[in-house]
N, C-alpha and C positions, 0 to 999 in steps of 0.2 A: 713287550710293552706296547708296541704299535697296535698289535692285534687286540690286546685288552682294551686299549683306548678306543679302538674302532667299535668293539662290542658294547662298551659303555655308552658311546655316542648314539649307537643304534637303539639301545635300551631306553636312553633318555628321550630320543625322538618318539619311540613307541609310547612311552608313558605320557608324554605331552599330548600326543595325538589322541590317545585313549581318554585322557582327562578332558580334552576339549570336546570329544564326541560325547562323553558321558554327560556333560553339562549342556550340550546342544538341546534346545527345546523346540520341538516341532508341534505346530498347532494347525488344525484344520477347522474352518468355519463352513458349516454345511447349510443347506436349505436357505439360500439367498437368491435374490434377483440381482445378479452382478452385471456390471457394465464397465467396459474400458475401451479405450481407443487402441486399435492395432492397425498400423499402416493406413492411418486416416479413416479407417472403417470402424463401425461400432461392433464390438465383440461382446456376446452375452455368455454368462457362466452361472453355475449353481453352487459352486464351492471353491474355496481358495485355501491352499496349503502353504505354510511358510515356516521356515526354520530360523530361529533367532530373528535377525533383522531383514532377511531376504525371502523373496517369494520362490517357492518350489514349483508350483503348478496351479493352473486354473482348470476346473473340471466343468465340462459342458453337460447339459441335460442328457441322462442316459449312461454316462460313463460310470464305471464301477469305482467306488471310493476305496481307498486302502483300509485295511483292518487297523483299528485304532491302536492296538499295542501300547507303545509308550507315548503315543500322541495325546495332546489335549484336544478334545472335540467340543466345539461350541455350536449350538443350534442357532442359526440366524433367524429362525421363526418367520421365514418368508420375507424378511425386510430387504430393502435395497442397499447394495454395497457398491460404492464408487471409489475411484482413486481419491486420495487426499487432495483437497483443494488448496491452491496456491494463490496468495494475494501478492501480485507483482508490484504493488506500490502502497505501502502503509507507513505509519510512524509509531513505533512501539512505545517509546518513552512518552510521547505526547498522548497516546491513547491511555496509558497507565495514569498519567496526570489527569486526564479528563474524567477518569473514574473517581478521582479524589478531589475534584474541583466542582464549582457550580456548573451544572449541566443546563445550558440555555437552549438546547435543541427543542424545536417545536414552539418556541415563544411566538405568539401571534401579534405582539405589539411591543413597543419600547417599554411600556409599563409592566407587561407580564415578564419581560426579561429582567427588569429591576426587581420585581417581586421574587423571582427565583434566586437572585443574588442575595436578597435580604434573608430568605429562608435558609440558604446555605450558611450565611454568616451567623445566624442564630444557632444553627446546629453545630457550628465550629467556632465558639467564642474566643478561643485562644490564638487563632491565626492572626498573623501580622498584616498580611495582604489578603484581600478578597479577590480571588482569581476565578475565571470561568471561561467557557468556550461554547459556541454554538449559535449565537444570534445571527439572524439573517434578515436585514431590513427589506429585502425584496419580497418577503412573504408577509409583510405587514400592510395594513390598509394604507397607512402613510409610509411610503417607500423611501423616505428620507433617512439619512444617517442619524443615529441617536446623538445625544449631547451629554456633556458632563453634568448639566443642570439637573437632569432627572435622577442622577446618582447622588449628587450633592445633598439633596433633600434628606436622604436616609443615611448617607455616609459622609458627614462633614469632617470627621477626624480620622477616618481609617481609609488608607489608599485602596482603590479598586482598579483592576485592569481585566477587561473581558474581551477575549479574542473572538473575531468573527468566525463563522462556521468554516470558512476556507483557510483560516489562519493567516490571511493576508491583510488584515486590518485589526486594530485594537481600539477599545473604547475605555477611556480613562476618566476618573473623576478629578476634581480640582486638587484634592490632597495629593493624588499620585503625580499630577503635573508639577505641583510645588516641590515635592521631594526630588523630582527629576530636573528641577530648575528650568522648566518650560515657561517661556514668556512670549509676548507678541513679537519680541525681537529674535526669537529662536528660528534659525533657518532650517528649511527642509533639507535632509541629506540627499546625496545622490542615490537614485533608486527608491526614493521614499517621498511621502507627501504628508504635511500637517494640514488637516482641513481647518479652515478659518471662517469666522462669521464676517458679516459686512464691514465690521469695524477693524478686522485684522486680528482678532483674538482667536487663539486655538479653541476649537469647539469640544475637544476631547477625543477626536478620531485621528488615528495615526495609521497611515497606509504603508505596507511593506517595510522598507528599511527604516522608516521613521519610528516604527515600534521599538527599535533598539534604544531610542531616547528614553523610553519608559522602563523597559525591562532591565536595563543596566542598574536600576535602583533596587531591584528585587534580589534578595540574597539567593545564591544558587543552592541547589540541593547538595547535601553531602553525598559522598560515595555510597554510603550504606543506604541512604534514602533513595538514591537512584536505583540501586539494586532491588530494593523492595518494590519500587514502582514497576520495574521491568518484569519481575516475577508475577506481580498482580496482573499485568497486561497479558503476558504469555499464557497464563493459566486460564484467562478469560477467552483468549483467541481460539484455543483448541476446542472450546465448547461450541464454536460455530462451524466446526468441520474443517478448519484451516490446519494444515500440517506443515506449511512453510510460508514465510513472509519475506518479501524483499523490503528491507527497512530503508526508506528513501531519504537519506540524509542524516548521518550521525557524526558525532565528533570522535576524536581519537580516544578520549577518556571513556566514551560509551563503548567503543570497540573493545577496550581493555576489560570493561565489566562483562561484556558478552563472552570474552575469552575465559574469564573467571567462572562464569556460570557453566560454560562448556566443560571446563576442567573439573567442576564439582558435579558433573552429570545432572545439572539443574535446568537444562533447556528442554522443555516438554515438546517443542516444535523446532523446525529448522529455521535458521535466520540467515538471510543473504544480505549482508550489510553493504551500504553505499556510503563512502566517506564524503561529507559535505565539503565542497570547495567554494570559496576559501574558508578555512577554519584554522584554529591554532595548530601549528606544527604539521599542517597537511603535507608539505613537501617531504618532511622527514618520514612521515608515515608511509607515503607512496614509495620512497626509496627502499623500504623493507620488502616491497613486493606483495603479490597476492598471498592469501593465507586460507587454508582449509583445516579445520580441526580433525583430529584423528577419527572421531566418530561421525564425521560428515554433517554434524548438526550446525556448525557455524562456517559460513563461506564468506570470504572478503576478496572480491575481485573487481569491484566497480566503484565509481564515484558519482556524486550527484551535484549538478550545477543548476542554478536557477537563473533563467534568462529574463523572465518577466513576472508580473503579478497575476492576479486572478480576475475573472470576468465580473463577478458580482460586485467587487469593490472598484471596478473600472481601472484596475492596475494591469490587465492584460494588454500587451503592446500590439496595436493595430496599425495597418498600413494607412487606412483612412480614418477620419474622425469617428468617434462613437456616434451611433445613430441618435442616441438620447442625450448627447453632451457635445455640442458643437465646439470645435477648437481643442478637443482633448483626444489624445491617441493612446493613452496609457503610459506604462513605464517599462523601460529596459533597465534591469538592475545592475548590469555591467556593460561597459562599452566593448566594442569588438576586439580591441587589443587585449583586454583582460580575459574575455571569453576564450580567445585564441590561446593565451598563455595557459589557462586552466586545462583546456582540452589537450593541447599539445603535450604538456607535462605528464598528464595521466596516460595518454595513449603511448607515449614513449616508455613509460614505466610498466606497460603491459596491462593496464586497467581499462575495462569497459567504461565508456562515458555515457551517463544517463542525464540528459538535460531537460529540465522543466521548461516547456514552452506551451502557452495557452493561446495567445493572440496570433493572427495570421502573419504579422510582422516578425514576432519572435520566432515562429516556426520557420519562416523563410531564412532569417538570419542564421538560425541553428543549422538548418539543412545546408546552406551555403558554406558555413564554416566546416561542417562535417565533411562535405565533399572535398574541400581542399586539404583538411588535416588528415583525413583517412588516407588519402593518396600520399601525402608527405610522410606519414608514419608507417605506411603499409600495414594498417591495422583493421582492415575490413573484417577479418576473421574474429575480431573481438565482439562483433554484434552490438554496436553502439545503439543507444535507444533515445527516443524522444518521449519524455514523461508528459502525459496528457494528450499531446497532439490534438488539441481541442478544436481550434478554428484554423482551417487550412484553405489556402488558395487552391482551387481545383487543379491548377497546373503543378502544384507541389505534391499532390497525392501519389503520382507514379514514382516519385523520387525515393520513397521509402524502400520499395523492393529493389530499385535500381542500385541503391547505395548499400543494400543489406542492412538497413536500419529498422529496428523494431519499434512499432507504435505501442507504447505502454499506456493503456487507456482505462478509464473507470466508467462503467456503464451507468452507474447511479448518478453521475454528474449530469447526464442528459435529462433524466427524469426529474432531478432536483432543479435544474436550470431552465426547464422548459417554459416557466412562467415569465422569465425575464430575458432570455437569450435573444429572442427576435427584437425586443426593445433595444438591446445593447448594440446589435450588429446589423439589423435590418433583414429584409426578405431575400436579398441576393447572397450576402455572405453566409447566411445560415445554411445554404446548400453544401458548404464545405465544412460544416461544424458537426461534431459528434458523428462523423461520416464513416461508420463501421463498414457498411456494405461497399461503399466506394473503395475503401482501403483494401478490403478482402478481394474485391474484383480486380484490383490492381496488383494482387499477389503479395500484399504486405502481411506480415505476421503481427497479430495483435495479442499482447500479453495483458490479461485482465487483472484489475485490482479494485480497491475501493477508495484509497486515499484516507483511510481512517486516521484520526477521528473526525475528519471533515464530513465523511459519510459513515454509516454503520459498517463495521467490519464483516457483518453477516454476508457471506458470498452468495447466499440464495437471493438476497436483494439484488445483487448484480446480475445473477443468472436471469431473474425475472425481468429486470430492465432490458437486458440484452434481447430477450425473446419478444417481449410485449411492447417495449417503448412506452410503458404506462407506469403511473404511480400506484400506490397500494389501494387507491379508490377506483382503480381501473379507468383512469382518465389520462388523456382523452380517449374517447370511445374506441377508435380504431388504431390508437397508437400515435405518438408524436413523430412525424416524418417516418412513418412505419416502413417505408421503403429501405431504411437503413438497418432494419432489425436483423437478427441472426436466427438460425435454426437452433433447436435445443442442443444438437450435437456440436455445432460451431461454438456456441456459448460455453459448453463444457470444455471444449478444446482450449479456449482462451484462458480458462482457469486451471488447466492441468498441463498437458504436454507442451503447449506453446508458452505458458508461463515458465515451465521448467527450462525450455529452450532459451528463453530470455536471460537465464542465469547460467547457461552452459551446463545444465544438469539433466538434460533430456535422456541421457544414457542410464541414469540411476533413478529418476523421479518422473512423475507425470502420467504414467500409465502402469497398469498391473500386468507384469510379464515376468517370466522366469529370470531370476538373477537380479531383478530390480528391488529397491527398498520396499519393505512391507509398510507402506503408508496408505491408509485407506479409512473410509468412514462408513458407518451403518446409519441408514435414514429411516424415518418413520413412514414416509410416503415415497412412491416411485416417481422420480424426477421425469422420466420419459413418458409416463402415461397419465399423470395427474393433470387436471385442468391447468392450462398455462397461467391463468390469472392467480392460481394458488401456489405457484412455485416459491414465492417469498415466504410462505407460511411453513415450509417444510422444516422439520426438526431433526437435529442430529441426536441419535441414540448413543453412539460411541465413536471415539476417534482413536486410531492406532497410528503411532509413529515409530519407525524402526522395529515393528513387530510388538511394541508394548502399548497396552491400552493406557492412554494418557487422559482420557475423559470418558465418563459414563453418566448418562442422564439419570 
């Protein structure tokens, strides 16, 4: 009986192995201009072979390709093939919502922003609230904050709430304030500010935590609605050549939705989720520990904490006064005691801590707390991050490498902020702002992202900004503080292997090598040879994730 059982076990194993081999799908894409990083050097290849979700081999020019046999052969038609691009800081649900709300990006005045909201409301007559995102008063001729009055003329009875481009300020009409119970007696919350006129009346602008006073009156999305929004966002993101996103601040219920999508094989790209601290049940969620889905499409091993606000709304916390607002230093959203609690709890639970810090004071506070808490929890290996690391004291720049802290930065913030940043912080502090070259020279690792929907999720916009320090009109002529620019190879590294490293995924993602995941993109133009001013115009022909084509132009 034992012999028979042994033979049956062997036969079963053989049949299982044979079945899995029979269904293994090998594909080779030939005739490409392929590029990847290998040991910090650029490697070129002309064909890539992969079986199911993993890479088998890269072929260099002149190497004999295998006979097709049972392989699927795809002619790359001489197009450029790169590793899949990784956005190390985006907001998937918010991006999906932005696709379904009034898009105010590019508004050149308060009046034009209102007009876009009117057009959106006309196209969606059944909505209860008019919501939108993308206005930026620093791009208007009158750079003052807008007011409720301009909305009230057109929306006397329907509530309106429009978020600023950076998500750190909101613009409400009088109806929205009435529904929220906002009066002249309403106090600004800790970490927030209600902007008031000379008579003390709220103008309609709510900064950072004060936005909660309005949003609590907006009915939350149902679970099914959230799921549809996530799907819409993910399917759009892969069209830009993104194969992975680090979702910078989600709630426990969002995490459960991502798990459902993963179980349904409905994630077209990889998601590295950061739990927002504090949020409902955050401590219970952390107690369950890090999580990775069976197919490696969903990874949860980090948290997101927000230390301060943003520069454009003067919410970023500065050491000295704003250069254009005497007596104002911005906002810390949590005191040091609470920041310490959040960091310590997460580190002890084995989670990477990613803290939003834009102003030089916020960055110093976060670095100081990291230095102490990393030692106390012995968690240096978790590769904690500073999200944005936007304005730094020069003396704080070397601390990133010294403490093994990753600078998670967004190149397009520099080219978007260039028209107001010097006004906000002056000629001296600007030397430590958006300081990519200084950080790299100090051996810091930069993980690149976009902060979508604050900026476009298109990674070629970020690559272009990294290399040129210019906007899409090629301004300024020689680049904005061009000494901080990156080479094309350095920029690509921040969107690939270094972004993967920032999520502890560099052994499976970020470069094209044998045994790594088959995540790659095919491009219309050659990133390495095209005019650098045209990098942002490059188009994605197709995107593969896990060896599956998830997007085709």
